[in-house]
C-alpha positions as CSV (number, residue, x, y, z in Angstrom):
1,X,-26.6,11.1,-2.8
2,X,-24.9,10.0,0.4
3,X,-24.9,6.3,1.5
4,X,-26.8,5.4,4.6
5,X,-24.0,3.8,6.7
6,X,-26.4,3.0,9.5
7,X,-28.0,0.3,7.3
8,X,-24.8,-1.8,7.3
9,X,-24.7,-4.9,9.5
10,X,-21.9,-5.8,11.8
11,X,-20.6,-8.4,9.4
12,X,-20.4,-5.9,6.6
13,X,-18.5,-3.5,8.8
14,X,-16.1,-6.2,9.7
15,X,-15.4,-7.0,6.1
16,X,-15.0,-3.4,5.1
17,X,-12.6,-2.7,8.0
18,X,-10.7,-5.9,7.3
19,X,-10.1,-4.9,3.7
20,X,-9.0,-1.4,4.7
21,X,-6.6,-2.8,7.3
22,X,-5.1,-5.2,4.7
23,X,-4.6,-2.4,2.2
24,X,-3.1,-0.1,4.8
25,X,-0.8,-2.9,6.1
26,X,0.4,-3.7,2.6
27,X,1.2,-0.1,1.8
28,X,2.9,0.4,5.2
29,X,5.0,-2.8,4.6
30,X,6.1,-1.6,1.2
31,X,7.0,1.9,2.4
32,X,9.1,0.5,5.2
33,X,10.8,-2.0,2.8
34,X,11.6,0.7,0.3
35,X,13.1,2.8,3.2
36,X,15.5,0.1,4.3
37,X,16.6,-1.3,0.9
38,X,19.5,0.0,-1.2
39,X,18.8,0.8,-4.8
40,X,21.1,1.6,-7.7
41,X,20.3,5.3,-7.3
42,X,18.5,7.5,-4.8
43,X,16.1,8.6,-7.6
44,X,14.9,5.1,-8.0
45,X,14.3,4.8,-4.2
46,X,12.4,8.1,-4.2
47,X,10.3,7.0,-7.1
48,X,9.3,3.7,-5.4
49,X,8.6,5.6,-2.2
50,X,6.4,8.1,-4.0
51,X,4.5,5.4,-5.8
52,X,3.8,3.5,-2.6
53,X,2.6,6.7,-0.8
54,X,0.6,8.5,-3.5
55,X,-0.8,5.4,-5.3
56,X,-1.2,3.1,-2.3
57,X,-2.6,-0.2,-3.5
58,X,-1.3,-0.2,-7.1
59,X,2.1,1.3,-6.1
60,X,2.5,-1.3,-3.4
61,X,1.6,-4.2,-5.7
62,X,4.0,-2.8,-8.4
63,X,6.7,-2.6,-5.9
64,X,6.2,-6.1,-4.6
65,X,6.2,-7.6,-8.1
66,X,8.9,-5.4,-9.8
67,X,10.7,-3.1,-7.4
68,X,11.6,-5.5,-4.6
69,X,13.8,-7.5,-6.9
70,X,15.7,-4.4,-7.9
71,X,16.8,-3.4,-4.4
72,X,19.2,-5.3,-2.1
């Protein structure tokens, strides 16, 4: 039922921690970018902020491809 994490090698741990760090960094960058940009309405800013926080990877990618162009 539970995975045996002691069976993972050092290289596998490095890859896992690297992927987690990249995902966290991307989400943190998007949250900070939403915070400092101006949008047409405060509701739009709140929506992007919520998407980046509650749906971290998909929300951050959506913001990078769609939302970043909308803010100034």
